[in-house]
PDB file of N, CA, C and O in Angstrom:
ATOM      1  N   MET A   1       0.824  -1.201   0.000  1.00  0.00           N
ATOM      2  CA  MET A   1       0.000   0.000   0.000  1.00  0.00           C
ATOM      3  C   MET A   1       0.863   1.258   0.000  1.00  0.00           C
ATOM      4  O   MET A   1       0.488   2.269  -0.595  1.00  0.00           O
ATOM      5  N   LYS A   2       2.004   1.202   0.657  1.00  0.00           N
ATOM      6  CA  LYS A   2       2.854   2.380   0.735  1.00  0.00           C
ATOM      7  C   LYS A   2       3.257   2.854  -0.656  1.00  0.00           C
ATOM      8  O   LYS A   2       3.200   4.051  -0.940  1.00  0.00           O
ATOM      9  N   ALA A   3       3.658   1.941  -1.518  1.00  0.00           N
ATOM     10  CA  ALA A   3       4.098   2.304  -2.867  1.00  0.00           C
ATOM     11  C   ALA A   3       2.949   2.739  -3.763  1.00  0.00           C
ATOM     12  O   ALA A   3       3.178   3.379  -4.789  1.00  0.00           O
ATOM     13  N   SER A   4       1.716   2.406  -3.394  1.00  0.00           N
ATOM     14  CA  SER A   4       0.580   2.765  -4.244  1.00  0.00           C
ATOM     15  C   SER A   4       0.103   4.194  -4.013  1.00  0.00           C
ATOM     16  O   SER A   4      -0.788   4.674  -4.713  1.00  0.00           O
ATOM     17  N   SER A   5       0.694   4.874  -3.032  1.00  0.00           N
ATOM     18  CA  SER A   5       0.309   6.257  -2.706  1.00  0.00           C
ATOM     19  C   SER A   5      -1.187   6.374  -2.465  1.00  0.00           C
ATOM     20  O   SER A   5      -1.870   7.202  -3.067  1.00  0.00           O
ATOM     21  N   GLY A   6      -1.675   5.534  -1.580  1.00  0.00           N
ATOM     22  CA  GLY A   6      -3.101   5.583  -1.248  1.00  0.00           C
ATOM     23  C   GLY A   6      -3.986   5.075  -2.371  1.00  0.00           C
ATOM     24  O   GLY A   6      -5.084   5.589  -2.586  1.00  0.00           O
ATOM     25  N   ALA A   7      -3.506   4.059  -3.091  1.00  0.00           N
ATOM     26  CA  ALA A   7      -4.232   3.440  -4.209  1.00  0.00           C
ATOM     27  C   ALA A   7      -4.419   4.393  -5.385  1.00  0.00           C
ATOM     28  O   ALA A   7      -5.393   4.273  -6.127  1.00  0.00           O
ATOM     29  N   THR A   8      -3.494   5.342  -5.563  1.00  0.00           N
ATOM     30  CA  THR A   8      -3.575   6.256  -6.704  1.00  0.00           C
ATOM     31  C   THR A   8      -2.660   5.834  -7.847  1.00  0.00           C
ATOM     32  O   THR A   8      -2.774   6.353  -8.957  1.00  0.00           O
ATOM     33  N   ARG A   9      -1.750   4.893  -7.580  1.00  0.00           N
ATOM     34  CA  ARG A   9      -0.865   4.381  -8.631  1.00  0.00           C
ATOM     35  C   ARG A   9      -1.306   2.968  -8.976  1.00  0.00           C
ATOM     36  O   ARG A   9      -1.393   2.113  -8.094  1.00  0.00           O
ATOM     37  N   LEU A  10      -1.584   2.713 -10.247  1.00  0.00           N
ATOM     38  CA  LEU A  10      -2.207   1.460 -10.662  1.00  0.00           C
ATOM     39  C   LEU A  10      -1.343   0.215 -10.436  1.00  0.00           C
ATOM     40  O   LEU A  10      -1.827  -0.720  -9.797  1.00  0.00           O
ATOM     41  N   PRO A  11      -0.102   0.141 -10.915  1.00  0.00           N
ATOM     42  CA  PRO A  11       0.644  -1.122 -10.744  1.00  0.00           C
ATOM     43  C   PRO A  11       0.801  -1.571  -9.295  1.00  0.00           C
ATOM     44  O   PRO A  11       0.536  -2.738  -9.007  1.00  0.00           O
ATOM     45  N   PRO A  12       1.223  -0.700  -8.356  1.00  0.00           N
ATOM     46  CA  PRO A  12       1.313  -1.171  -6.968  1.00  0.00           C
ATOM     47  C   PRO A  12      -0.049  -1.532  -6.366  1.00  0.00           C
ATOM     48  O   PRO A  12      -0.142  -2.438  -5.537  1.00  0.00           O
ATOM     49  N   THR A  13      -1.095  -0.831  -6.779  1.00  0.00           N
ATOM     50  CA  THR A  13      -2.426  -1.137  -6.273  1.00  0.00           C
ATOM     51  C   THR A  13      -2.889  -2.500  -6.762  1.00  0.00           C
ATOM     52  O   THR A  13      -3.472  -3.265  -5.993  1.00  0.00           O
ATOM     53  N   VAL A  14      -2.641  -2.816  -8.025  1.00  0.00           N
ATOM     54  CA  VAL A  14      -3.000  -4.126  -8.578  1.00  0.00           C
ATOM     55  C   VAL A  14      -2.205  -5.221  -7.867  1.00  0.00           C
ATOM     56  O   VAL A  14      -2.755  -6.271  -7.535  1.00  0.00           O
ATOM     57  N   ALA A  15      -0.916  -4.982  -7.634  1.00  0.00           N
ATOM     58  CA  ALA A  15      -0.087  -5.966  -6.929  1.00  0.00           C
ATOM     59  C   ALA A  15      -0.616  -6.197  -5.516  1.00  0.00           C
ATOM     60  O   ALA A  15      -0.702  -7.336  -5.058  1.00  0.00           O
ATOM     61  N   PHE A  16      -0.968  -5.116  -4.830  1.00  0.00           N
ATOM     62  CA  PHE A  16      -1.523  -5.235  -3.482  1.00  0.00           C
ATOM     63  C   PHE A  16      -2.808  -6.057  -3.494  1.00  0.00           C
ATOM     64  O   PHE A  16      -2.970  -6.966  -2.680  1.00  0.00           O
ATOM     65  N   LEU A  17      -3.708  -5.747  -4.399  1.00  0.00           N
ATOM     66  CA  LEU A  17      -4.985  -6.467  -4.463  1.00  0.00           C
ATOM     67  C   LEU A  17      -4.780  -7.937  -4.804  1.00  0.00           C
ATOM     68  O   LEU A  17      -5.442  -8.808  -4.240  1.00  0.00           O
ATOM     69  N   PHE A  18      -3.862  -8.210  -5.729  1.00  0.00           N
ATOM     70  CA  PHE A  18      -3.563  -9.598  -6.094  1.00  0.00           C
ATOM     71  C   PHE A  18      -3.049 -10.375  -4.889  1.00  0.00           C
ATOM     72  O   PHE A  18      -3.516 -11.480  -4.612  1.00  0.00           O
ATOM     73  N   LEU A  19      -2.085  -9.796  -4.170  1.00  0.00           N
ATOM     74  CA  LEU A  19      -1.522 -10.474  -3.007  1.00  0.00           C
ATOM     75  C   LEU A  19      -2.559 -10.645  -1.896  1.00  0.00           C
ATOM     76  O   LEU A  19      -2.567 -11.663  -1.204  1.00  0.00           O
ATOM     77  N   PHE A  20      -3.429  -9.657  -1.727  1.00  0.00           N
ATOM     78  CA  PHE A  20      -4.484  -9.747  -0.716  1.00  0.00           C
ATOM     79  C   PHE A  20      -5.432 -10.902  -1.034  1.00  0.00           C
ATOM     80  O   PHE A  20      -5.749 -11.705  -0.155  1.00  0.00           O
ATOM     81  N   VAL A  21      -5.881 -10.988  -2.273  1.00  0.00           N
ATOM     82  CA  VAL A  21      -6.803 -12.056  -2.676  1.00  0.00           C
ATOM     83  C   VAL A  21      -6.110 -13.416  -2.595  1.00  0.00           C
ATOM     84  O   VAL A  21      -6.703 -14.387  -2.126  1.00  0.00           O
ATOM     85  N   ALA A  22      -4.864 -13.489  -3.047  1.00  0.00           N
ATOM     86  CA  ALA A  22      -4.125 -14.752  -2.992  1.00  0.00           C
ATOM     87  C   ALA A  22      -3.978 -15.218  -1.543  1.00  0.00           C
ATOM     88  O   ALA A  22      -4.144 -16.402  -1.250  1.00  0.00           O
ATOM     89  N   GLY A  23      -3.671 -14.301  -0.649  1.00  0.00           N
ATOM     90  CA  GLY A  23      -3.548 -14.654   0.767  1.00  0.00           C
ATOM     91  C   GLY A  23      -4.858 -15.143   1.352  1.00  0.00           C
ATOM     92  O   GLY A  23      -4.881 -16.110   2.114  1.00  0.00           O
ATOM     93  N   ALA A  24      -5.942 -14.483   1.000  1.00  0.00           N
ATOM     94  CA  ALA A  24      -7.259 -14.898   1.500  1.00  0.00           C
ATOM     95  C   ALA A  24      -7.630 -16.292   0.985  1.00  0.00           C
ATOM     96  O   ALA A  24      -8.176 -17.108   1.728  1.00  0.00           O
ATOM     97  N   LEU A  25      -7.334 -16.558  -0.273  1.00  0.00           N
ATOM     98  CA  LEU A  25      -7.633 -17.874  -0.839  1.00  0.00           C
ATOM     99  C   LEU A  25      -6.792 -18.974  -0.183  1.00  0.00           C
ATOM    100  O   LEU A  25      -7.300 -20.055   0.114  1.00  0.00           O
ATOM    101  N   LEU A  26      -5.516 -18.693   0.038  1.00  0.00           N
ATOM    102  CA  LEU A  26      -4.659 -19.672   0.703  1.00  0.00           C
ATOM    103  C   LEU A  26      -5.113 -19.921   2.136  1.00  0.00           C
ATOM    104  O   LEU A  26      -5.088 -21.055   2.615  1.00  0.00           O
ATOM    105  N   GLN A  27      -5.522 -18.869   2.809  1.00  0.00           N
ATOM    106  CA  GLN A  27      -6.009 -19.022   4.180  1.00  0.00           C
ATOM    107  C   GLN A  27      -7.289 -19.854   4.205  1.00  0.00           C
ATOM    108  O   GLN A  27      -7.439 -20.731   5.055  1.00  0.00           O
ATOM    109  N   ALA A  28      -8.195 -19.590   3.297  1.00  0.00           N
ATOM    110  CA  ALA A  28      -9.441 -20.345   3.240  1.00  0.00           C
ATOM    111  C   ALA A  28      -9.166 -21.817   2.957  1.00  0.00           C
ATOM    112  O   ALA A  28      -9.803 -22.699   3.533  1.00  0.00           O
ATOM    113  N   ARG A  29      -8.221 -22.071   2.075  1.00  0.00           N
ATOM    114  CA  ARG A  29      -7.869 -23.461   1.758  1.00  0.00           C
ATOM    115  C   ARG A  29      -7.247 -24.157   2.967  1.00  0.00           C
ATOM    116  O   ARG A  29      -7.550 -25.315   3.254  1.00  0.00           O
ATOM    117  N   ALA A  30      -6.382 -23.442   3.666  1.00  0.00           N
ATOM    118  CA  ALA A  30      -5.736 -24.024   4.849  1.00  0.00           C
ATOM    119  C   ALA A  30      -6.752 -24.310   5.947  1.00  0.00           C
ATOM    120  O   ALA A  30      -6.594 -25.271   6.699  1.00  0.00           O
ATOM    121  N   MET A  31      -7.783 -23.496   6.048  1.00  0.00           N
ATOM    122  CA  MET A  31      -8.783 -23.685   7.099  1.00  0.00           C
ATOM    123  C   MET A  31      -9.608 -24.949   6.893  1.00  0.00           C
ATOM    124  O   MET A  31     -10.259 -25.420   7.826  1.00  0.00           O
ATOM    125  N   ARG A  32      -9.590 -25.497   5.699  1.00  0.00           N
ATOM    126  CA  ARG A  32     -10.300 -26.746   5.470  1.00  0.00           C
ATOM    127  C   ARG A  32      -9.565 -27.917   6.095  1.00  0.00           C
ATOM    128  O   ARG A  32     -10.163 -28.959   6.361  1.00  0.00           O
ATOM    129  N   ARG A  33      -8.258 -27.750   6.333  1.00  0.00           N
ATOM    130  CA  ARG A  33      -7.440 -28.859   6.813  1.00  0.00           C
ATOM    131  C   ARG A  33      -7.069 -28.762   8.289  1.00  0.00           C
ATOM    132  O   ARG A  33      -6.600 -29.741   8.868  1.00  0.00           O
ATOM    133  N   ALA A  34      -7.268 -27.612   8.902  1.00  0.00           N
ATOM    134  CA  ALA A  34      -6.847 -27.437  10.291  1.00  0.00           C
ATOM    135  C   ALA A  34      -7.851 -26.558  11.025  1.00  0.00           C
ATOM    136  O   ALA A  34      -8.761 -25.987  10.423  1.00  0.00           O
ATOM    137  N   ASP A  35      -7.665 -26.463  12.325  1.00  0.00           N
ATOM    138  CA  ASP A  35      -8.541 -25.625  13.143  1.00  0.00           C
ATOM    139  C   ASP A  35      -8.380 -24.158  12.758  1.00  0.00           C
ATOM    140  O   ASP A  35      -7.275 -23.691  12.479  1.00  0.00           O
ATOM    141  N   MET A  36      -9.486 -23.453  12.749  1.00  0.00           N
ATOM    142  CA  MET A  36      -9.458 -22.044  12.373  1.00  0.00           C
ATOM    143  C   MET A  36      -8.561 -21.235  13.303  1.00  0.00           C
ATOM    144  O   MET A  36      -7.829 -20.359  12.842  1.00  0.00           O
ATOM    145  N   SER A  37      -8.605 -21.511  14.591  1.00  0.00           N
ATOM    146  CA  SER A  37      -7.807 -20.731  15.536  1.00  0.00           C
ATOM    147  C   SER A  37      -6.317 -20.863  15.250  1.00  0.00           C
ATOM    148  O   SER A  37      -5.574 -19.895  15.409  1.00  0.00           O
ATOM    149  N   VAL A  38      -5.877 -22.019  14.840  1.00  0.00           N
ATOM    150  CA  VAL A  38      -4.466 -22.233  14.528  1.00  0.00           C
ATOM    151  C   VAL A  38      -4.107 -21.579  13.195  1.00  0.00           C
ATOM    152  O   VAL A  38      -3.111 -20.862  13.098  1.00  0.00           O
ATOM    153  N   VAL A  39      -4.909 -21.826  12.187  1.00  0.00           N
ATOM    154  CA  VAL A  39      -4.610 -21.307  10.854  1.00  0.00           C
ATOM    155  C   VAL A  39      -4.647 -19.787  10.842  1.00  0.00           C
ATOM    156  O   VAL A  39      -3.759 -19.153  10.272  1.00  0.00           O
ATOM    157  N   TYR A  40      -5.643 -19.204  11.452  1.00  0.00           N
ATOM    158  CA  TYR A  40      -5.784 -17.750  11.416  1.00  0.00           C
ATOM    159  C   TYR A  40      -4.590 -17.062  12.057  1.00  0.00           C
ATOM    160  O   TYR A  40      -4.032 -16.124  11.487  1.00  0.00           O
ATOM    161  N   VAL A  41      -4.197 -17.520  13.231  1.00  0.00           N
ATOM    162  CA  VAL A  41      -3.063 -16.914  13.919  1.00  0.00           C
ATOM    163  C   VAL A  41      -1.770 -17.183  13.160  1.00  0.00           C
ATOM    164  O   VAL A  41      -0.920 -16.299  13.057  1.00  0.00           O
ATOM    165  N   ALA A  42      -1.613 -18.384  12.631  1.00  0.00           N
ATOM    166  CA  ALA A  42      -0.411 -18.713  11.866  1.00  0.00           C
ATOM    167  C   ALA A  42      -0.296 -17.837  10.626  1.00  0.00           C
ATOM    168  O   ALA A  42       0.787 -17.338  10.317  1.00  0.00           O
ATOM    169  N   VAL A  43      -1.389 -17.649   9.922  1.00  0.00           N
ATOM    170  CA  VAL A  43      -1.363 -16.814   8.718  1.00  0.00           C
ATOM    171  C   VAL A  43      -1.035 -15.368   9.071  1.00  0.00           C
ATOM    172  O   VAL A  43      -0.235 -14.731   8.387  1.00  0.00           O
ATOM    173  N   LEU A  44      -1.639 -14.851  10.123  1.00  0.00           N
ATOM    174  CA  LEU A  44      -1.329 -13.478  10.535  1.00  0.00           C
ATOM    175  C   LEU A  44       0.146 -13.319  10.892  1.00  0.00           C
ATOM    176  O   LEU A  44       0.783 -12.331  10.527  1.00  0.00           O
ATOM    177  N   GLY A  45       0.678 -14.301  11.606  1.00  0.00           N
ATOM    178  CA  GLY A  45       2.087 -14.240  11.971  1.00  0.00           C
ATOM    179  C   GLY A  45       2.998 -14.324  10.762  1.00  0.00           C
ATOM    180  O   GLY A  45       3.966 -13.571  10.654  1.00  0.00           O
ATOM    181  N   LEU A  46       2.694 -15.235   9.858  1.00  0.00           N
ATOM    182  CA  LEU A  46       3.527 -15.374   8.667  1.00  0.00           C
ATOM    183  C   LEU A  46       3.401 -14.163   7.745  1.00  0.00           C
ATOM    184  O   LEU A  46       4.371 -13.777   7.093  1.00  0.00           O
ATOM    185  N   GLU A  47       2.227 -13.571   7.688  1.00  0.00           N
ATOM    186  CA  GLU A  47       2.074 -12.336   6.910  1.00  0.00           C
ATOM    187  C   GLU A  47       2.921 -11.217   7.516  1.00  0.00           C
ATOM    188  O   GLU A  47       3.529 -10.436   6.785  1.00  0.00           O
ATOM    189  N   ALA A  48       2.961 -11.136   8.828  1.00  0.00           N
ATOM    190  CA  ALA A  48       3.780 -10.108   9.481  1.00  0.00           C
ATOM    191  C   ALA A  48       5.255 -10.304   9.155  1.00  0.00           C
ATOM    192  O   ALA A  48       5.966  -9.338   8.879  1.00  0.00           O
ATOM    193  N   VAL A  49       5.711 -11.541   9.185  1.00  0.00           N
ATOM    194  CA  VAL A  49       7.104 -11.831   8.838  1.00  0.00           C
ATOM    195  C   VAL A  49       7.370 -11.477   7.377  1.00  0.00           C
ATOM    196  O   VAL A  49       8.396 -10.875   7.059  1.00  0.00           O
ATOM    197  N   ALA A  50       6.458 -11.847   6.498  1.00  0.00           N
ATOM    198  CA  ALA A  50       6.629 -11.546   5.072  1.00  0.00           C
ATOM    199  C   ALA A  50       6.694 -10.038   4.828  1.00  0.00           C
ATOM    200  O   ALA A  50       7.480  -9.575   4.001  1.00  0.00           O
ATOM    201  N   VAL A  51       5.881  -9.283   5.537  1.00  0.00           N
ATOM    202  CA  VAL A  51       5.887  -7.822   5.381  1.00  0.00           C
ATOM    203  C   VAL A  51       7.219  -7.241   5.820  1.00  0.00           C
ATOM    204  O   VAL A  51       7.758  -6.354   5.159  1.00  0.00           O
ATOM    205  N   VAL A  52       7.752  -7.733   6.926  1.00  0.00           N
ATOM    206  CA  VAL A  52       9.047  -7.232   7.399  1.00  0.00           C
ATOM    207  C   VAL A  52      10.136  -7.532   6.361  1.00  0.00           C
ATOM    208  O   VAL A  52      10.923  -6.653   6.011  1.00  0.00           O
ATOM    209  N   ILE A  53      10.174  -8.761   5.880  1.00  0.00           N
ATOM    210  CA  ILE A  53      11.182  -9.135   4.885  1.00  0.00           C
ATOM    211  C   ILE A  53      11.017  -8.321   3.612  1.00  0.00           C
ATOM    212  O   ILE A  53      11.998  -7.819   3.064  1.00  0.00           O
ATOM    213  N   PHE A  54       9.787  -8.186   3.138  1.00  0.00           N
ATOM    214  CA  PHE A  54       9.507  -7.425   1.917  1.00  0.00           C
ATOM    215  C   PHE A  54       9.904  -5.961   2.094  1.00  0.00           C
ATOM    216  O   PHE A  54      10.517  -5.374   1.202  1.00  0.00           O
ATOM    217  N   SER A  55       9.562  -5.374   3.223  1.00  0.00           N
ATOM    218  CA  SER A  55       9.859  -3.953   3.422  1.00  0.00           C
ATOM    219  C   SER A  55      11.352  -3.700   3.516  1.00  0.00           C
ATOM    220  O   SER A  55      11.830  -2.656   3.074  1.00  0.00           O
ATOM    221  N   ILE A  56      12.087  -4.629   4.077  1.00  0.00           N
ATOM    222  CA  ILE A  56      13.541  -4.472   4.145  1.00  0.00           C
ATOM    223  C   ILE A  56      14.161  -4.679   2.761  1.00  0.00           C
ATOM    224  O   ILE A  56      15.032  -3.915   2.345  1.00  0.00           O
ATOM    225  N   ALA A  57      13.707  -5.717   2.051  1.00  0.00           N
ATOM    226  CA  ALA A  57      14.303  -6.055   0.756  1.00  0.00           C
ATOM    227  C   ALA A  57      13.943  -5.068  -0.348  1.00  0.00           C
ATOM    228  O   ALA A  57      14.802  -4.711  -1.155  1.00  0.00           O
ATOM    229  N   PHE A  58      12.705  -4.626  -0.400  1.00  0.00           N
ATOM    230  CA  PHE A  58      12.262  -3.827  -1.537  1.00  0.00           C
ATOM    231  C   PHE A  58      12.018  -2.354  -1.222  1.00  0.00           C
ATOM    232  O   PHE A  58      12.148  -1.507  -2.105  1.00  0.00           O
ATOM    233  N   LEU A  59      11.672  -2.044   0.007  1.00  0.00           N
ATOM    234  CA  LEU A  59      11.406  -0.655   0.367  1.00  0.00           C
ATOM    235  C   LEU A  59      12.577  -0.028   1.124  1.00  0.00           C
ATOM    236  O   LEU A  59      12.538   1.139   1.512  1.00  0.00           O
ATOM    237  N   HIS A  60      13.619  -0.837   1.320  1.00  0.00           N
ATOM    238  CA  HIS A  60      14.869  -0.375   1.944  1.00  0.00           C
ATOM    239  C   HIS A  60      14.648   0.214   3.336  1.00  0.00           C
ATOM    240  O   HIS A  60      15.279   1.201   3.715  1.00  0.00           O
ATOM    241  N   GLU A  61      13.744  -0.408   4.088  1.00  0.00           N
ATOM    242  CA  GLU A  61      13.550   0.012   5.469  1.00  0.00           C
ATOM    243  C   GLU A  61      14.668  -0.559   6.326  1.00  0.00           C
ATOM    244  O   GLU A  61      15.280  -1.568   5.976  1.00  0.00           O
ATOM    245  N   ALA A  62      14.926   0.087   7.437  1.00  0.00           N
ATOM    246  CA  ALA A  62      16.034  -0.311   8.298  1.00  0.00           C
ATOM    247  C   ALA A  62      15.746  -1.642   8.988  1.00  0.00           C
ATOM    248  O   ALA A  62      14.601  -1.969   9.300  1.00  0.00           O
ATOM    249  N   PHE A  63      16.809  -2.391   9.215  1.00  0.00           N
ATOM    250  CA  PHE A  63      16.719  -3.638   9.968  1.00  0.00           C
ATOM    251  C   PHE A  63      17.479  -3.449  11.272  1.00  0.00           C
ATOM    252  O   PHE A  63      18.618  -2.983  11.273  1.00  0.00           O
ATOM    253  N   SER A  64      16.851  -3.808  12.367  1.00  0.00           N
ATOM    254  CA  SER A  64      17.503  -3.689  13.667  1.00  0.00           C
ATOM    255  C   SER A  64      17.427  -5.038  14.371  1.00  0.00           C
ATOM    256  O   SER A  64      16.675  -5.924  13.964  1.00  0.00           O
ATOM    257  N   TRP A  65      18.207  -5.179  15.418  1.00  0.00           N
ATOM    258  CA  TRP A  65      18.179  -6.432  16.166  1.00  0.00           C
ATOM    259  C   TRP A  65      16.819  -6.645  16.811  1.00  0.00           C
ATOM    260  O   TRP A  65      16.378  -7.782  16.977  1.00  0.00           O
ATOM    261  N   ARG A  66      16.149  -5.550  17.178  1.00  0.00           N
ATOM    262  CA  ARG A  66      14.812  -5.684  17.781  1.00  0.00           C
ATOM    263  C   ARG A  66      13.806  -6.216  16.763  1.00  0.00           C
ATOM    264  O   ARG A  66      12.962  -7.051  17.090  1.00  0.00           O
ATOM    265  N   ARG A  67      13.904  -5.730  15.541  1.00  0.00           N
ATOM    266  CA  ARG A  67      13.010  -6.214  14.489  1.00  0.00           C
ATOM    267  C   ARG A  67      13.299  -7.682  14.203  1.00  0.00           C
ATOM    268  O   ARG A  67      12.379  -8.479  14.024  1.00  0.00           O
ATOM    269  N   GLY A  68      14.568  -8.031  14.161  1.00  0.00           N
ATOM    270  CA  GLY A  68      14.947  -9.431  13.947  1.00  0.00           C
ATOM    271  C   GLY A  68      14.465 -10.329  15.065  1.00  0.00           C
ATOM    272  O   GLY A  68      13.989 -11.437  14.815  1.00  0.00           O
ATOM    273  N   LEU A  69      14.585  -9.860  16.297  1.00  0.00           N
ATOM    274  CA  LEU A  69      14.103 -10.624  17.447  1.00  0.00           C
ATOM    275  C   LEU A  69      12.587 -10.796  17.382  1.00  0.00           C
ATOM    276  O   LEU A  69      12.071 -11.875  17.676  1.00  0.00           O
ATOM    277  N   ALA A  70      11.885  -9.753  17.005  1.00  0.00           N
ATOM    278  CA  ALA A  70      10.423  -9.838  16.891  1.00  0.00           C
ATOM    279  C   ALA A  70      10.018 -10.869  15.843  1.00  0.00           C
ATOM    280  O   ALA A  70       9.085 -11.644  16.055  1.00  0.00           O
ATOM    281  N   VAL A  71      10.715 -10.876  14.718  1.00  0.00           N
ATOM    282  CA  VAL A  71      10.423 -11.854  13.659  1.00  0.00           C
ATOM    283  C   VAL A  71      10.699 -13.268  14.174  1.00  0.00           C
ATOM    284  O   VAL A  71       9.909 -14.180  13.930  1.00  0.00           O
ATOM    285  N   ALA A  72      11.808 -13.454  14.881  1.00  0.00           N
ATOM    286  CA  ALA A  72      12.138 -14.772  15.433  1.00  0.00           C
ATOM    287  C   ALA A  72      11.076 -15.233  16.429  1.00  0.00           C
ATOM    288  O   ALA A  72      10.707 -16.407  16.440  1.00  0.00           O
ATOM    289  N   ILE A  73      10.591 -14.331  17.252  1.00  0.00           N
ATOM    290  CA  ILE A  73       9.547 -14.679  18.222  1.00  0.00           C
ATOM    291  C   ILE A  73       8.257 -15.078  17.509  1.00  0.00           C
ATOM    292  O   ILE A  73       7.598 -16.040  17.903  1.00  0.00           O
ATOM    293  N   ILE A  74       7.904 -14.343  16.469  1.00  0.00           N
ATOM    294  CA  ILE A  74       6.688 -14.674  15.710  1.00  0.00           C
ATOM    295  C   ILE A  74       6.815 -16.053  15.092  1.00  0.00           C
ATOM    296  O   ILE A  74       5.886 -16.858  15.171  1.00  0.00           O
ATOM    297  N   ILE A  75       7.960 -16.333  14.476  1.00  0.00           N
ATOM    298  CA  ILE A  75       8.167 -17.642  13.842  1.00  0.00           C
ATOM    299  C   ILE A  75       8.102 -18.749  14.888  1.00  0.00           C
ATOM    300  O   ILE A  75       7.469 -19.781  14.663  1.00  0.00           O
ATOM    301  N   ALA A  76       8.750 -18.541  16.029  1.00  0.00           N
ATOM    302  CA  ALA A  76       8.713 -19.548  17.093  1.00  0.00           C
ATOM    303  C   ALA A  76       7.296 -19.760  17.600  1.00  0.00           C
ATOM    304  O   ALA A  76       6.887 -20.896  17.841  1.00  0.00           O
ATOM    305  N   ALA A  77       6.543 -18.678  17.765  1.00  0.00           N
ATOM    306  CA  ALA A  77       5.165 -18.792  18.247  1.00  0.00           C
ATOM    307  C   ALA A  77       4.286 -19.544  17.258  1.00  0.00           C
ATOM    308  O   ALA A  77       3.465 -20.369  17.659  1.00  0.00           O
ATOM    309  N   VAL A  78       4.451 -19.266  15.975  1.00  0.00           N
ATOM    310  CA  VAL A  78       3.663 -19.977  14.961  1.00  0.00           C
ATOM    311  C   VAL A  78       4.016 -21.470  14.969  1.00  0.00           C
ATOM    312  O   VAL A  78       3.138 -22.324  14.852  1.00  0.00           O
ATOM    313  N   MET A  79       5.303 -21.770  15.108  1.00  0.00           N
ATOM    314  CA  MET A  79       5.710 -23.181  15.152  1.00  0.00           C
ATOM    315  C   MET A  79       5.126 -23.882  16.380  1.00  0.00           C
ATOM    316  O   MET A  79       4.672 -25.022  16.288  1.00  0.00           O
ATOM    317  N   MET A  80       5.136 -23.200  17.530  1.00  0.00           N
ATOM    318  CA  MET A  80       4.560 -23.779  18.747  1.00  0.00           C
ATOM    319  C   MET A  80       3.056 -23.998  18.590  1.00  0.00           C
ATOM    320  O   MET A  80       2.524 -25.023  19.016  1.00  0.00           O
ATOM    321  N   LEU A  81       2.385 -23.042  17.986  1.00  0.00           N
ATOM    322  CA  LEU A  81       0.944 -23.136  17.816  1.00  0.00           C
ATOM    323  C   LEU A  81       0.586 -24.296  16.878  1.00  0.00           C
ATOM    324  O   LEU A  81      -0.380 -25.019  17.121  1.00  0.00           O
ATOM    325  N   ARG A  82       1.349 -24.465  15.834  1.00  0.00           N
ATOM    326  CA  ARG A  82       1.060 -25.543  14.886  1.00  0.00           C
ATOM    327  C   ARG A  82       1.269 -26.908  15.502  1.00  0.00           C
ATOM    328  O   ARG A  82       0.619 -27.876  15.107  1.00  0.00           O
ATOM    329  N   ARG A  83       2.169 -26.994  16.466  1.00  0.00           N
ATOM    330  CA  ARG A  83       2.442 -28.280  17.114  1.00  0.00           C
ATOM    331  C   ARG A  83       1.483 -28.587  18.255  1.00  0.00           C
ATOM    332  O   ARG A  83       1.495 -29.694  18.794  1.00  0.00           O
ATOM    333  N   SER A  84       0.665 -27.630  18.623  1.00  0.00           N
ATOM    334  CA  SER A  84      -0.249 -27.842  19.762  1.00  0.00           C
ATOM    335  C   SER A  84      -1.505 -28.567  19.352  1.00  0.00           C
ATOM    336  O   SER A  84      -2.372 -28.821  20.188  1.00  0.00           O
TER     337      SER A  84
END
């Protein structure tokens, strides 16, 4: 959304909408195979990690040890939740 300038630029807006729909479809598919509480939280956590990686790689946002620690905690929490 940041690159779309509030949905005023077409290519970033189309990319955002495509990724949003793709994520929703993948989440819906995953919910058929597992409990909603696990899938929903796992998807939110993995989306947060993906956003951090994407923003650092493509938007050149700063990376700090705190951000890295937060990502590690999210990944660990998702792994724990999936095993429960």
